[in-house]
N, C-alpha and C positions, 0 to 999 in steps of 0.2 A: 809886152808893156806892162811896168808895174801900174797895179791900181791905185786910186788917187786915197788919200789918207781915210774921207768919210766913207768912201766901198770898204777900206780894210774894216773900219770900226763896224760897218754895218755886217759885213759878212762874220766877223766873231762876235757879234752881239746874237746873230741868228744861232751860232754854232752853241753860244749859253744856252741859249731857251731850246733847241733840239735836247740837249745833256738833259736839263732839269725835266722836260716832258719825257725823254726816255726812261731816266730814273725813277720819275712819279708813278707812271703807267705800268712799269716792271714791277713795282711794289702793289700797285691797286690789283692787278690781273690776281696773281697769286690770292690774294686777301679774298676776294671774290669768288675765286674756286674754293677756298677753303669755306668758306660762309654758304655755298651751296652745296658741299659735302656733307657739313654739319647739319644743315637743315632740311635738306632734300633726301640725299643720300642715292643720287642716280647711281646704277651699274657701273662698275669701274672698266668693264669688259667692253662697254658700248666705246671708251675713248670720248666721252662727251666734252672733255675740255677741249679736243683739238677741234671740235666744228667751230666755236666764235674765234679760235685761233686762225684760221683758213678763212673765215668770212671776214675776221676783222683786216686780214689781207687785202681779199677781193675791194672792201669799201674804200681802203688808203689807194688801191690801185684805180678807183673810178676816177679818181682826178687827174690820172696819167695820160698820155698821147697814146693813140692805137700802138700796138706793139706790131711791128713786121716779122714775117715769118722767118727769115733769116735769124732774126733777134729772139726769137721765142726760145729756139733752144738754149741758148745762154741760161735764161731764166729757168728752163727745165733741168738744167746741170744743177744749178743754185737748188732746186726742188728736191734733187735727187740726194743731194747731202743732207737737206734737214729732213726729208723721210726716212732715212735711214739712222740718222741720229735719234729722231722721234721713237723708230720702231726698237731698237737696239737698248735706248735708255728705259722705255716702259718695259719691256722685257726684264730687265736687269733690275728697275725697281720692284716687281713682284718678287723676285727671288731674295733682295736683301732687306726690303723695306725702307720708308722713308728716311730713317737717322743715317743709315749707312750709305743709303743713296745719295743723300746730301754733300756726305764728304767725298764720294769717288766722282760726282758730278764736277766737282771746283776743280779736276784736274784740266780741264778746258782752257783756264787761262796760259797756261804753261804751253799746251799743245798747240793754242794760237800762235805763240811767238816761235816756238820750233818748226811749225810749219812754212811761217812767213817768212824763215831765213832760208829755207828750199826753193820757194816757188815766188818769191817778191823781190821785185827790184832793191838795191842797197839802201836806197833812201827810206825804203817802208820796213827796213828790219829794224828792231829793237835795239838800242845802246848799251852799253854794259851796265849803265846806271838803272835803265829801265828792267833788264833781265833781273837786277838785284829787287828793285820793287817787286816784279811778279813773283820772285820766289817768297818774299815777304807777304805778299798779298796770299799765295797759295798755304804758307805757313798758318797764318793767321785763319782763313776759312778752315783749316782742318784741326784749329786747335779744340773743337767741339767733339765729343762723341769718342775721342781717342780710344778709350777703355773698350769702347765696342769691337774695335780692329783686332782686339788679342780674342776674340772669341769667334772667327771667321771659320764656318763647316765649308762641306764640299759645296754644299748648294750655295751658299752666300759668297765663295770663291767664285762659281761659274756667273753668279750675278753680278758680281764685280767686275770680273772681266767684259761682261756684257755692256755696262755704264762706261767703262773705259773706251770701249772702242766705240761706243756710240758718241762719246765727247771729240774722239779722233773725227769723227764725221762731221759733228758740230763746227769746231773747228777749222776744217777744210772748207767747210761752207762760208765761215766769216772771211776768210782768206780769198776763197774765190770770188767772193762779193766786193772786197776790194780791188780785186784785179779788174773785174767786168765795170765797177761803177766808180772806181778810182784812179785805176792806172790806166785802161782802155776805155775811154769815155765814150767813144763813138759806138760802143753796145747798147745796153741798157741805160733806161736813167733809174734812181732810187725807185720813183713809184711802179714804174713798169715791171721792175722785178718782182715788187710786192703783189702787182696782181696776177703774174703768172704762177707764182707760188701758190697763191689764193686759188685760183682756179683750179689747178691741177690737184690741189691738196683737197678741197671741196671735194672734189672729184669721186677720189678715193673713200672721203669719208661717207659719201652718199653708199658708194657699194658696202663697206663694211656694216653701215647702218642697218640695211637691208637682212642682214644675217644676224646682228645683235640687236638691235632695238627691238622690245616687246612691247613697250608702252609710251604712249606721245602724250599723255593726260598728266600735267604737273599744274601743282596751284601758278596763280598770277605772279605772285612774287617769284617763282622760278624763273620764268620768263623775262620779267623785269631786269634781274640778275644777268641772265643771259645777253639782253640787249647791251646792258652796261659792257659785260665782256666785252662783245665785238666791239664796241667803241674803243674800249682801253686797248684792245690788241692793235686795232687799227693805228692809233695812236704809237703806240710801242713800236709797231714794225715798220711805219713810215721812216719813223727817228733813227730806227736802227739801221735802214739802210742809207740814210739821209748822212748817218754820222759814220759807218764802215765807209763810204766811200770819200769823204772828208778828212777824218781825223786817223783812219786804218782800223784793222782789225784788231790788232793787240790793244790800241787804246780804248776800242769797244766794249772789247774782253773785259779790261779792267774796270770800267764802270759797271758792266755786270755782275762784277764781284763786290762792288761798292754797292750796289743793290741789293745782292743778295744778305748782306750783314744789315741794312735797312731793315729788309724783310724780318729779320729774327726780333728787332726792337719792336716794329709793328705789330706782328703775331702773337709776340708777347703780351701786349698791352691790352690787346683786342678778344685774344682766344685762350687765355693760361686760365680760365675759370672754367672751360670746358676740357682742355686737355693741358694735363700738367706736362706734358713734354713742350709744349710753347711757351712755358713760363720761363720770364729771363734769369739767367743763371751769370754767375760770375765769368765762366767760360766764354760766353756769348758777348757780354760786356768787353772784356779782353780781345776778344777776336775783333767787334767792331774797331778798337782803338788801333789795332796792329793792322788790319786794312786799310783804314783810313790814312795811317802813315804810309802806307805802302802804294797807295793812289796818290797822293800827294809828291811823292819821291819819283813816281813814274812821271806825273806832269811836269816836275822840275825841266827846266831848260839844260842839256847838256851837247856836248859835242862826241862825234864819234869818232872811233879810233884814228881814221883816215883824215881827221879833220873836217870833214863835210857836215854840213847843216844837220839838225836833230831830223828834221822831216822833211819830205818831198816838197818844194816849194810850193805846190798848190794846195798844199793840207796846211790845216789851223790847229797848231800845238793849242792845247786847253789854256795855258796861262804864260807869262813869262815875254820876255822881248822876241821871240819866235813867232809871234803870233802875226806876222806879217804876210798873209800869203802874196804870191807872184802870179798871173795869169800871162798864158802866152798872147 
């Protein structure tokens, strides 16, 4: 049954609100992590930044109905992808360092498109125009630090491989999230998925903390930032699962890329005086322009090769006349 016009507008409005909160919280969380690192220098081996991430998932999941045991395992599969991606990417980060890590991590956009072709229905796969947009976005993201790629040693190559493998798991988790939350909707709801991942992730973090955390006393400012990180991560994770079920894994990955270049600009404005690597450069500004063009190109309505609609009819495209979802 087709939705009434006001219902269509209401749904499209909610999607826009989710997108805004997703991008803003995705910028705020890394900025606060950087602030904590510069101001308090907690040991990186504790993986302290994962604690507010999974606690944020729990906070978002508190607003969800109880998860049935039969559906819990679907959430555990999503957590498995997330945990493997976190582990591999963090190991790779230690080996290659932040600048190279940032370059290799951006491959997640293309991996999401490739895996969606293999695992999702035709209506959820990218069109040719969207493939072009994802390639433009990836090229724009990789415009920074290209010179560093020319000096890779053996350790950096191993670290790069770990990061790329971690991106494969992240992309797989995004596609699996779309399957459980968008294609097979009788399984988990978005906030239920956040709850399962938060509970299982927090349990592993507690075990890890028992072996790595040696000091619990930090200034009040640290705990204020920690609490703000929990709230920001709760917003980001809730909107992530809502969006991946509504607009799909590929579109959400594209938003993640746009968030990344916005982060370059924000970090340059706030942390350039502390770390020259964070300062704005011509390459970063050019990257922002190229990625923004790619995002607009991805969102532009287009037809598939077989003439079918751009999106699953239950999805809401970001812009254009295709933004008219139909419900069963």
